[in-house]
N, C-alpha and C positions, 0 to 999 in steps of 0.2 A: 406348662413348665414352671416349677416353683423354685425360687432362689432365696434362701434364708439371708443371704448377704445384702439383699436390697434394703432391708430395714436400717442398715448401718451406712447407707450411701445416699448421696444427693447430687443432683445435676448442677452444673455451674449456673445455668439459667435460673434455677430455683434459688440458689444461694444469692444471686444478684437482686432478687426481689425482696430480700429480707432487710429490715432496718437494723442498724448496729447501734446498740445502746451501751453506754459506759456505766458499769456498776458502781464506780467510785462516787459519781455525782448524779447519776440518773439522766444525764444529758443524752439527747439524740445526736449521734455523730453523723449519720447519713446512711445511704445505701451502698452496698458493695459495688464498686465500679470496675475493679479488676482483681485478679488473683495472681500471685507469684508462686510458681512451682519450682521445685528442685528437679532439674533434668535427669539427674542420676537416679534418684529414688522415686520420683513421680509424686512426692508428697507436697502438700500445700505448705508454703513457708510464711506467706504474708497475705493479708487482705488489704486492698488499697481502696480507700474511700475518698471520693472527691471532696475537697474543702469547700468553704462558702464561696459563692459567686462574687465577682467584682461588681462594680457599679451596674445596677439594674440587670445583672446577669448577661449582659451583651459583650463584655470584655473577657470572658473566660474565667479561669480560676488561677489563683496565685499559689495555692498550697493544696496538699493532700495529706491524708492521715494514713500512715503505713503501720498496720497493726500485726505484730508477730502472731503466728498461729497459736503459739503457746499461751497467749493472753485471752484466747477464746474460751469462755467458761461454759457456755451452753448455746446450743442452736435449737430454737423453738420453731413453732409453726410459722410465725411471721417475723420473728426477731432473732438477732444474734447478740448475746450478752458477752461483753468483754470487760476486762479489768486492766485499765491502762491509765498512765499519767498522760493526759492529752498533750501536754507540752513536749513530752519525750517522743511522741509518735508523729508530730507535725513536721512535714517536710515540704520544701519548695518543689513545685511540679517539674518533673523532667520532660513529660510529654502531655499534651492535652488529652482529656478523656471525652 
């Protein structure tokens, strides 16, 4: 059974394995930790990337990066390119990842 739409789709588990890189400065932001969907449309609205660890990584995380889907420029084999002002997408963590 052949489905032409499969070329334009990706599983969430594969999306979470891709590293997010900011085109503005070439910095590695991290890997996708969560995805926010619109329940009415079923569309992805935001990628959520865990921020840097606290002391030695044992105390969890203080912040996360919430990247609007419209800022995603390209999804490649192993990376996701985004164009964001990192200060504008940094947010205090609501829940641990």
